[in-house]
N, C-alpha and C positions, 0 to 999 in steps of 0.2 A: 539582464534584459527584461523589458516588459513583454507581456504576451503579444502585443502588436509588433514589437521589434522581432520577436522570435518568428512570428508568422511571415514578416517581410523577408527575413533572412532565408527562411525555408523556400519562399517563392523564388528568391534569387538563385538558390542552389538548383532548384528544379528547372527554372527557365534556361539555365545553362545547358540543359539536356534537350531542349526543344520547346516549341511554342504550345504544345498540347496542354501542358499543365496550367497555362494562364487562365484557362476556362474553368478550372476546378474551383469549387466554392470554398470560402473561408471555413464553413462548417466542417467540410470534409478534412481539410488540412489541420484544423484545430483538433479534430478527433484523433488524428495521428500524433500530434504533439502531446495531447493528453495521455495517450497510450504510452508514449515514450517516457513521460514523467512517472507513470505508474510502474512501468517495466524497470526503470532505474531504481525505484524503491524496492521492488521485489528482489533485485539482484544484489543490492548493496547493504540492506538493513535499515536504511532510512524509512521511516522516522520511529524512534522510540519515544513514546508519549505517556506520561503518568499524570497528566493534568486535565485533558479535554474530554475524557470518556468515563462514564459511570453507569451504574444500574441503580434505579430507585425501586426498592422492594414494594410489592403489593401483596396484600393479604391473600393467601392461598395460591399464589403464582410462583412456580419454581423455574419456569422456562421463559427466557427473554431473548428478543431478537438482537443480534449483533449488528451494529451499523456497518454498511457496506464498504466504508473506507478503512476498516480495520482488516489487516492481513491475518494477525494472530493475537490472541489474548495471552499475555505472558504471566501476569499476576493479578490477583483480586485482593483488595484490602478493605477491611472494615475499620476505619481509623488506623490504629497502630497494629491491629490484628491481621495477620496474613492468612487468608483461607488456603486450605490444602487443595492442590490440584490432583485429580485422579490421573493415574498413568494411562497411557494408550492401551485400550482393550479392557480397562476396568469399567465396571458398571455399578450403579447403586444397587445394593442388595436389599431384598425384602420389601416390606411395606414402607412407603415414604411417610416419615413422621412430620409433624408440624413443629415449628420453632425457628430459632435463629440459624441460618445456613452456616455450615462449617467447611464444606467441600464443594468443588465445582468441576465441571467438564464442559467441553464444547462439542457440537455436532457440525462437522464441516458440510454435510449434505444439506442441512436445514438452516445453517448459519445462526444457530442458537447457542446460548450459554445456559447450562442447566445446573441447579443447586440441589444438594442432597435433602434439604428440608423445605417445606412450604411455609413461608412466613405467616405469622399470626398477626392479629391486630397490634400486638406489642411492637412488632418489627415494621409494620406498615409505614412507608415513608423514609425508612433508613436508606442511606446511600452507600453503596460499595464503589470504591474507586478502582478503575481498571488501569493497569500498566500494559500498554499494547505496542505492537509493531504495526505501523499503519502506512497507508499511502499519504499523499498530500491531503490535507483536510477537505479540500474541494478539488474536483477534477479541473484540469486546465481548460476544458471546453465549456465550462459553466460561465455564463455571462458575468463580466465584472471581476473575475478572479484572476490573480496573477500567479506565476510559478512560485512554489514554496521551497524547492530544493535550492541549495546555495548557488549563487550566480555563476560560479566557476564551472558548474555542471549543466548550465542551460543548453549548451550545444549538444549535450547527450540527447535531449528531446528532438533536436533538429536532425541529428544523425538517424535516429530511429524513424522519424517521420519520413525522411528521404528514402530510407530503406523500404518502408511500407508502400510509398507511392511508386517507386521504381519496380517493386515486386508485384504490382497490381496486375491482375490477369486481363490485360488488354494489349493486343498486339502493337498498338501505337505507342504505348507508354512503358511497357515492360522491358526491363534491362537487367537480367539476373546478375551480370558481372558487376555493374555499378551498384546494384542493390546490395550485393555482398560486401562491397567496399565500405558502404555506409554502416552496415550491420557490424562489420569487423571493427570499425572505428568506435562504434558505440561500446562494444565490449572491451576492446583492447586499450582504449584511451580513457574512457569515462567511467565505466564500471570498475575497472581495476583501480583507478585513482579514487573513486567513490568509496570502495571497500576500505582502502588504506586511510582515507580521511575519517570515515566512520569510526574505525578502530582507535585512531589517535584521539578523536573527540571524546570517546567513551572510555579511554584509557584501557583498551583491550589489547592483550598480547596477540600479535599476528600468528595464526596457526593455519597451515595449509589444510584445506578441506573442512574447516570448521565454520559453519554458518554463523555470522555475527549476531543474527537476531536471537540466537539461543544463549548468547553470553549475558552475564549480569554485571 
């Protein structure tokens, strides 16, 4: 489905529950659809991307901002050289040296990636490729952007958006029972299928309780 078709189907679903939703703006409903696509990515492991994100080194700069569409950085590569990732809780020791970075870590609070060394003029302009787990490259409520998740999962966004709309804190629109039905459909039908699809696509053995984003 296109974004416009998803929006139209969402309106059909909501209008079946009453006329109040007809007055809701496209902006509001597209926000719910966008949240649904992002939630689907968080719950299933979509997308693993080793092509579209990188860090360009600058002299004296060790810390770089992570784009907000990235959920988690999985690996950092300098050509064919894989940089070492510090384990959770590890920190860089001592005085920070200058030179070609060899290790990295991330700070979830500041959404930064930090390297163990400050690049010199010799490394200035070098590009490190990031392998990441990310959301869709563009949010679904950005003008002109279409859904990126496979078409078979587009209705996951509609189920989530219907859940959000029916769970809205308004006496005229709120319906916790129907909201739960749509939330359950999101998880039971689409997330479960999405996890299985993701694992087949990446040739990952299915393991109960194992987050696919941490598989290689």
